[in-house]
C-alpha positions in Angstrom: -52.7 48.4 -91.5 -53.6 49.9 -94.8 -52.1 48.8 -98.4 -52.4 52.4 -99.5 -49.8 54.2 -100.9 -50.2 57.2 -99.2 -50.5 54.6 -95.7 -47.3 53.0 -96.8 -45.4 55.9 -97.5 -46.6 57.9 -94.6 -45.6 55.5 -92.6 -41.9 54.8 -93.7 -41.4 58.4 -93.7 -42.3 58.2 -89.8 -39.9 55.1 -88.4 -37.4 56.4 -90.8 -37.7 59.6 -88.5 -37.9 57.5 -85.7 -35.7 55.4 -85.7 -32.8 57.5 -88.0 -32.6 60.9 -86.0 -32.0 62.3 -89.5 -33.5 66.0 -90.6 -36.7 66.9 -92.1 -34.2 68.0 -95.1 -32.2 65.0 -95.3 -35.2 62.7 -95.1 -36.8 65.3 -98.1 -33.9 64.8 -100.2 -33.7 61.1 -100.1 -33.1 58.7 -103.4 -34.5 55.4 -104.1 -30.5 54.8 -104.7 -30.1 56.3 -101.3 -31.4 53.5 -98.9 -29.8 50.0 -98.5 -32.6 47.9 -97.2 -29.7 45.0 -97.0 -27.6 47.3 -94.6 -30.4 48.9 -92.5 -29.0 51.5 -93.9 -29.0 55.1 -96.2 -26.9 57.6 -97.0 -28.1 61.1 -96.2 -27.1 65.0 -97.0 -27.3 67.0 -94.3 -26.0 70.4 -93.8 -23.2 71.5 -95.8 -23.7 69.0 -98.6 -21.8 66.7 -96.0 -22.9 63.5 -96.7 -22.7 60.4 -94.1 -24.6 56.7 -93.5 -26.6 56.8 -90.9 -28.8 53.1 -89.5 -32.6 52.3 -89.4 -33.9 49.1 -87.6 -35.5 46.5 -88.7 -39.5 47.6 -88.6 -38.1 51.0 -90.4 -36.7 48.4 -93.1 -40.0 46.7 -93.5 -42.0 49.8 -93.2 -39.1 51.0 -96.4 -39.7 47.2 -98.2 -43.9 47.5 -98.3 -43.6 51.3 -99.4 -41.2 50.9 -101.8 -43.3 48.0 -103.5 -46.4 50.3 -103.6 -43.8 52.7 -105.2 -43.5 51.3 -108.1 -46.9 51.5 -110.0 -46.6 55.0 -108.7 -47.1 57.5 -111.9 -44.0 59.3 -111.2 -42.0 55.9 -111.1 -39.2 57.4 -112.5 -37.7 59.9 -110.5 -35.0 59.0 -108.9 -36.6 61.0 -105.0 -37.7 58.2 -102.2 -41.4 60.3 -101.6 -43.9 60.8 -104.0 -47.1 62.1 -103.7 -50.0 63.2 -106.2 -47.4 66.1 -108.3 -44.4 64.4 -108.2 -41.3 64.7 -105.3 -42.9 65.7 -101.4 -40.9 68.5 -100.5 -39.8 69.4 -97.2 -42.6 71.7 -96.5 -44.9 68.4 -97.7 -44.1 66.4 -94.9 -45.3 69.2 -92.2 -48.7 68.9 -94.2 -48.0 64.7 -93.6 -47.3 65.4 -89.4 -49.9 67.8 -89.2 -52.5 65.3 -90.5 -51.4 62.5 -88.5 -51.1 64.3 -85.1 -54.9 65.4 -85.9 -55.9 62.6 -87.1 -54.1 60.7 -83.9 -55.2 62.9 -81.4 -51.5 64.1 -80.2 -48.9 67.2 -81.9 -46.2 66.3 -83.4 -43.5 67.5 -85.4 -40.6 66.0 -87.4 -38.0 68.0 -85.7 -39.2 66.5 -81.8 -38.2 62.9 -83.4 -34.4 64.2 -83.6 -34.1 64.4 -80.0 -36.3 62.3 -79.1 -34.2 59.6 -81.3 -30.8 61.7 -79.4 -32.5 60.8 -75.8 -32.9 57.5 -76.5 -30.2 56.5 -78.0 -27.9 58.3 -74.9 -30.3 56.7 -72.7 -30.1 52.6 -74.2 -26.9 53.2 -73.7 -25.4 54.7 -76.9 -21.8 56.6 -76.9 -22.4 60.7 -77.2 -19.1 60.7 -80.5 -21.5 58.0 -81.5 -24.6 60.2 -81.5 -22.7 62.6 -83.4 -21.8 61.0 -86.6 -25.5 59.5 -86.8 -27.0 63.2 -85.9 -24.5 64.8 -88.3 -22.9 67.5 -86.0 -19.8 68.6 -85.9 -20.0 69.7 -82.6 -20.6 68.6 -79.2 -22.7 72.5 -78.2 -25.1 70.1 -80.4 -24.4 67.1 -78.1 -24.3 69.2 -74.9 -27.8 70.4 -75.8 -29.8 67.3 -77.4 -27.7 65.1 -74.6 -29.4 67.7 -71.7 -32.3 66.1 -71.4 -31.4 62.6 -71.3 -28.1 63.5 -69.0 -30.6 63.7 -66.0 -32.4 60.2 -66.3 -29.3 58.2 -67.2 -27.4 60.1 -64.0 -30.8 58.3 -61.7 -30.4 55.0 -63.7 -26.6 54.7 -63.4 -27.5 55.8 -59.9 -30.3 52.8 -59.1 -27.3 50.1 -60.8 -25.2 51.1 -58.6 -26.2 51.8 -55.2 -28.0 48.3 -55.6 -24.9 46.4 -55.9 -24.6 46.7 -51.7 
């Protein structure tokens, strides 16, 4: 694994997207003080300036820890913003560029919003409660839950059928 600053930063960003379902703007606006590695949680500011706590997994915690160590040597280390590029804090559009660069290198097509859908799908498939997913994703309307949860609904129904019908 690379120990270059940009690789550690990008790995932490990708892991954060994968494990939280947070929006690009929420991740882009994270400050160092918003991260709690001990609790595997972060405070994000969502739509309407509503703040909420999102949880992340241990793999993301490890990636963030490694990144934060490398960040201490960055020339903009005094910035309160978490994600730093060569010219200072990254803006949301810089995330799109990073995704494009990393996607092309890996030979896949992916964008930040795809992670939000994937997270929601996996959360529900793994038995997560819909109201908890609404909290994690910062939704105030169940309309968003239906939109994001629709892709997982059919698969959950098949899994539930297999589980229930094998009990004969």
